[in-house]
PAMAR-676172 format. One record per residue (C-alpha): x, y, z; residue in three letters. Coordinates in pm, whole numbers, plus 50000, padded with zeros to 5 digits. Each point is the difference from the previous one (the first is absolute). Example, Ala and Ser with C-alpha at 12.3 -4.5 7.8 and 13.67 -1.06 7.14 Angstrom:
BEGIN
51230|49550|50780|ALA
50137|50344|49934|SER
END
This chain:
BEGIN
49387|54670|55122|UNK
50080|49645|50101|UNK
49681|49893|49817|UNK
50139|50155|49674|UNK
50333|49830|50049|UNK
49825|49663|50030|UNK
49797|50061|49686|UNK
50314|50100|49813|UNK
50172|49681|50115|UNK
49701|49788|49891|UNK
49998|50173|49664|UNK
50372|49956|49957|UNK
49970|49631|50099|UNK
49717|49939|49752|UNK
50192|50181|49723|UNK
50319|49803|50066|UNK
49798|49667|50002|UNK
49834|50101|49673|UNK
50335|50092|49841|UNK
50149|49674|50128|UNK
49711|49806|49846|UNK
50039|50179|49667|UNK
50378|49941|49990|UNK
49952|49639|50105|UNK
49741|49948|49727|UNK
50231|50143|49731|UNK
50289|49800|50135|UNK
49800|49676|49959|UNK
49866|50118|49666|UNK
50356|50055|49870|UNK
50105|49660|50146|UNK
49714|49832|49816|UNK
50083|50185|49677|UNK
50362|49891|50036|UNK
49893|49627|50053|UNK
49770|50020|49690|UNK
50283|50152|49797|UNK
50245|49728|50112|UNK
49749|49720|49927|UNK
49940|50146|49648|UNK
50377|50026|49948|UNK
50067|49641|50125|UNK
49711|49859|49794|UNK
50137|50167|49684|UNK
50352|49869|50058|UNK
49884|49648|50088|UNK
49770|49987|49692|UNK
50292|50091|49778|UNK
50239|49760|50168|UNK
49759|49707|50009|UNK
49869|50053|49643|UNK
50276|49776|49855|UNK
49933|49736|50265|UNK
49629|50015|49917|UNK
50078|49960|49629|UNK
50216|49693|50073|UNK
49721|49846|50218|UNK
49748|50060|49723|UNK
50222|49824|49746|UNK
50066|49710|50228|UNK
49643|49935|50126|UNK
49764|50106|49721|UNK
50109|49729|49757|UNK
49976|49733|50274|UNK
49655|50128|50101|UNK
49881|49983|49639|UNK
50128|49655|49932|UNK
49915|49835|50336|UNK
49699|50174|50148|UNK
49790|50146|49717|UNK
49673|49812|49953|UNK
50050|49769|50295|UNK
49696|49922|50220|UNK
50130|50164|50314|UNK
50143|50305|49824|UNK
49695|50186|49865|UNK
50136|50330|50130|UNK
50326|49953|49820|UNK
49822|49903|49679|UNK
49776|50309|50028|UNK
50302|50223|50070|UNK
50200|49867|49710|UNK
49701|50035|49765|UNK
49959|50357|50113|UNK
50369|50072|49961|UNK
50009|49863|49642|UNK
49688|50192|49894|UNK
50085|50329|50172|UNK
50363|50005|49875|UNK
49918|49839|49664|UNK
50270|49735|50036|UNK
50026|49619|50007|UNK
50229|49797|50226|UNK
50279|50104|50225|UNK
50265|50053|49728|UNK
49789|49903|49698|UNK
49702|49789|49904|UNK
50239|49703|49966|UNK
50011|49988|50387|UNK
49662|49829|49988|UNK
50125|49697|49808|UNK
50110|49814|50305|UNK
49745|50130|50253|UNK
49788|49769|50207|UNK
49690|50172|49859|UNK
50073|49947|49631|UNK
50100|49637|50061|UNK
49680|49934|50197|UNK
49662|49883|49864|UNK
49839|50328|50123|UNK
50190|50187|49725|UNK
49800|49819|49734|UNK
50279|50030|49748|UNK
50087|50363|50075|UNK
50362|50095|49933|UNK
49966|50310|50221|UNK
49723|50115|50237|UNK
49717|50196|49845|UNK
50116|50309|50183|UNK
50293|50018|49759|UNK
49761|50069|49714|UNK
49962|50343|49855|UNK
49623|49940|49984|UNK
49904|49758|50276|UNK
49745|49741|49888|UNK
49954|49642|50112|UNK
50296|49780|49905|UNK
50181|50278|49815|UNK
50326|49874|50155|UNK
49997|49690|49775|UNK
50139|50208|49718|UNK
50333|50159|50108|UNK
50051|50225|49702|UNK
50132|50362|50022|UNK
49673|50133|49849|UNK
49817|49840|50290|UNK
50248|49995|50295|UNK
50192|50284|50158|UNK
50357|49950|49888|UNK
50179|50257|50210|UNK
50375|49987|50002|UNK
50103|49936|50360|UNK
49653|49886|50095|UNK
49807|50116|50309|UNK
50324|50050|50198|UNK
50107|50283|49777|UNK
49656|50161|50012|UNK
49975|49966|50376|UNK
50348|50136|50060|UNK
49926|50300|49783|UNK
49677|50063|50192|UNK
50178|49978|50337|UNK
50287|50220|49882|UNK
49760|50264|49871|UNK
49794|50005|50311|UNK
50301|49981|50229|UNK
50140|50311|49836|UNK
49663|50173|50041|UNK
49969|49904|50363|UNK
50354|50110|50074|UNK
49943|50334|49831|UNK
49675|50065|50186|UNK
50159|49899|50331|UNK
50300|50222|49945|UNK
49776|50287|49896|UNK
49785|49971|50308|UNK
50304|49975|50219|UNK
50154|50314|49847|UNK
49669|50190|50043|UNK
49987|49896|50364|UNK
50356|50110|50062|UNK
49955|50335|49818|UNK
49679|50068|50191|UNK
50152|49910|50335|UNK
50311|50217|49938|UNK
49825|50286|49830|UNK
49724|50051|50251|UNK
50155|49859|50316|UNK
49787|49689|49979|UNK
49667|50178|49983|UNK
49766|49867|49732|UNK
49732|50221|49848|UNK
49680|49831|49899|UNK
END
């Protein structure tokens, strides 16, 4: 009889340890879910709050980057990035194509008489930037700043919506099923 009592105690101890492990696992799972939810929430709020600051920074620095750094010998990455920006967003200059008039690039010999970089052209061919006519050059009102701000605003809204949706799904699953996920 003492032998059965010892087996019962062992079985009870093993069962309690197993239950403790399961509860501990779900506790940490719920904590991790809560942390992920809070990070998503904070990221969404910060993105919304700092959107205006990002917009102001863009306005302040993009024009200076275009006029001072584009086409310079030690700024090939900047030149490539600005070219890509202007071609992808179909724009020219920070606020307009007139931004290029006083740029270091246009005033240099490397420009070879270009009034704007070739990346401002609707159809990019060699030295197409010499003719700054609306049929040839992207004349977007507000320039690349407007296009870039619109792109960021559209994607910020999308990222916020996805983050909020995922957070709501996590909360509803955690509350609806006691934190147990079905695969």
